[in-house]
Each structure stands twice: as structure tokens, then as C-alpha cells.
Residue, then its C-alpha position, 0 to 999 in steps of 0.5 A: x268140542x271139549x268133553x269133560x269126564x263124568x262126575x259121580x255125585x253121592x248123597x252125604x253120609x253123616x257117619x263117614x263125614x263125622x268120622x272124617x271130621x273127628x280124624x281131621x280135628x283129632x289133634x285140636x280136640x284132644x289137646x287140653x285147654x289152657x287153664x286160667x287157674x292151674x292147681x298142679x304147680x310145684x311153686x309152693x302155693x297151691x294154685x297158679x294164675x296164668x291170665x296171659x296164656x289163657x286170654x292170649x289171642x291163640x288160646x281164645x281162637x282155639x276155644x272158639x274153634x272147638x266150640x264151632x266144631x262141636x256146634x257144627x257136629x250137632x247141626x250135621x246130626x240134626x240135618x241127618x235126622x231131619x233131612x230136607x228132602x224127606x221132610x219135603x216129601x212128608x209135608x207136601x207144602x208149597x216152597x215158601x210155606x215149607x221153608x217156614x215150617x222147616x225152620x220153625x219145627x226143626x228139632x233141637x239136637x237133644x230131641x234129634x238124639x231121641x228120634x228114630x224114623x217112626x218118631x220123626x214121622x210123628x214129629x213131622x205130622x204133629x208139626x204140620x197140624x200145628x203149622x196148619x192150624x187156622x191161627x198160625x196159618x193166618x199169621x204165616x199168610x200175613x207174614x208172606x203177604x207182608x214179605x212179598x207186598x201182596x195186598x188183601 
């Protein structure tokens, strides 16, 4: 018989994870991006064009990575403000309906930045009212029936 050591699973902590990500990517994010047009030249003219460095594979990948890092940070914040388990408790919907509700009414990053716990609960309740309205509900029901090939 083999016994494995016990494992402690902790709930993710957005603030600690965000700080860890910023430390991990500090060097990349603090690096100034390569410019296509450089105005700080000493060559006589006022500007220097450098398309070879700006459009190089490494520079392009670096810009894309920075965008992905920033987008992921925003997604992590929305996940922190609009947690699946808390929304599931408040919504009390069947699993398929909950998934449709969650992704349809997931707030944007800008909206999530303005929410506190009370505003979040109001937002969820308003979303549930809109989700369960007869027109929208029948559309969701038709969609689910079409997905699962259920006859009327």
C-alpha cells in the first residue's frame, strides 16, 4: 500500500496572484517598446524610421505578449469580481441555463471596476430578470433543444 502526502488546496487570491504576475513580467512590461519612428536622433534629421527592428519577429511577438498579459490581467479581475460559485449560488439556475446566463451577462472589465458586492448582487438580479423574461427564455429553450436535438 502506498500513501501519498496530503495536499492543501487554497482558493485563488486575485491580489496575490496579480502581484506575482507583475513581478514575474516586470522586466518585459517595463521595457520600452521599439518605435517605428524615433524622434530622439542625433543624425541631423528630426526623425529616424526603423521598420526592420519594429516589424522584426521578436518585436512583434513581444508586443503581442504584452497585449495578452494585459488582457489576461483584466480577465482575472473580472473572474475575481464575478466568481462562478457566488453567481451560481445567487442565480440558482440549472447547469445549462446557468452557463448561458453566466457568459451572456458576464460584466466587462470597465463595469467590473465600478462594482462592489452590493452592485454585483443587483447586477446579477437584473440579469436574471432579463434572462428569465418570456421572450429571451423561450429563445434560450429553443437553443438548448436545438443543441440537444430534443423534439417539441
